[in-house]
N, C-alpha and C positions, 0 to 999 in steps of 0.2 A: 286580805290581798296580796298575792304576791306578785312584787312586780323587777320584775328585771330591767335591771338599767347596769345599760354594758359599760354606758362612758364613754369619751370621747377616746380614750387609749386602745379602749377595746376596738373600737369599730378600725381603727387607724392598723391599728395590727393583723386586724381582716380587709382591709385595703390596699395596706402594702404583702399582705402574704398572694391576693389576686394577683397585683401585680407583676409583684416576680414568676410569682404562676405563669400568667400573658406574656414577658418577655421569655422566659425557658421554651416558650412555645415557640413565638417569633424564630426565636437564636434557632430550636431547632432542625422549625419549618427552612431558612437561609441556609445552613448547613447542608438540608436535605437537596434544595436548588443547586448549592455548590457542585454536591457531590457528583447530582446528576449530570450537573454540566460537563465534569471533569470526566466522567466515565463515557458519557455522549463521546468529546474530545476524542477519547482512545480509542472510543470504537471507530471512528468515522479516521484518525491514526491508521490503526488497520488496517480497512479497509483502501484507503489509498498506498499501501504500503505491498496490500495484495495487489494492487493492479498496478503498479510500477513493477512487483514481479514477469504477473503477465504477459507486460506490455514487454519488456526485455528477455523475454524468454522465446517469447516471437520475433523478436530482433534478430536473438542466435540463429531459431528456426532459420529464418529469412536469411540472413546472412551463411549459412549452413548449404542452403539452396546453391545460391550464386557464385560460392566455391564452388560446388558439381558441376555448375552448367562450365565455368569457368574452363574446368578438366577436364569436361568434353568436348568444348571449342579446340581448348591446349589440341589435347589429343588427337582430334582430326585435321586440325593444322599438321600437324607431327609426322599423321597420318598420310599426306597430302606431299612434304616435302620429302620421304620416307619415298616415295613410289616416283616422285620423281628423279630422284637420286638412283637408285633403281633402275630406270627405264635409260636415264646417264650411261649408267655403268655396263649398260649392257646394247647399249650405241658404241660406247667406248671399243668393245669387247670383237664388236660386229665387224668394225675397220680396224682393229688389229691382224685379227683373222686372212 
């Protein structure tokens, strides 16, 4: 009869190898979770940055439109003043004739 007796040392070695394998799997799993969290954080930051850039562009366009409206208003006011001055000059001319 062939009696295979691994003995306590052989059993402990197998148990230690299984424990090490389990520890490596757990460590790899933890690293995978950490890496996924970092990637997700990076993507969130990229999304926030894109949103901020879009908001900045919208504000720049709104500011440009506001300046254009001010320019139109200033031009209308300037035209009114010029028209008034022209009428005054024509009135003075008539008086001098």
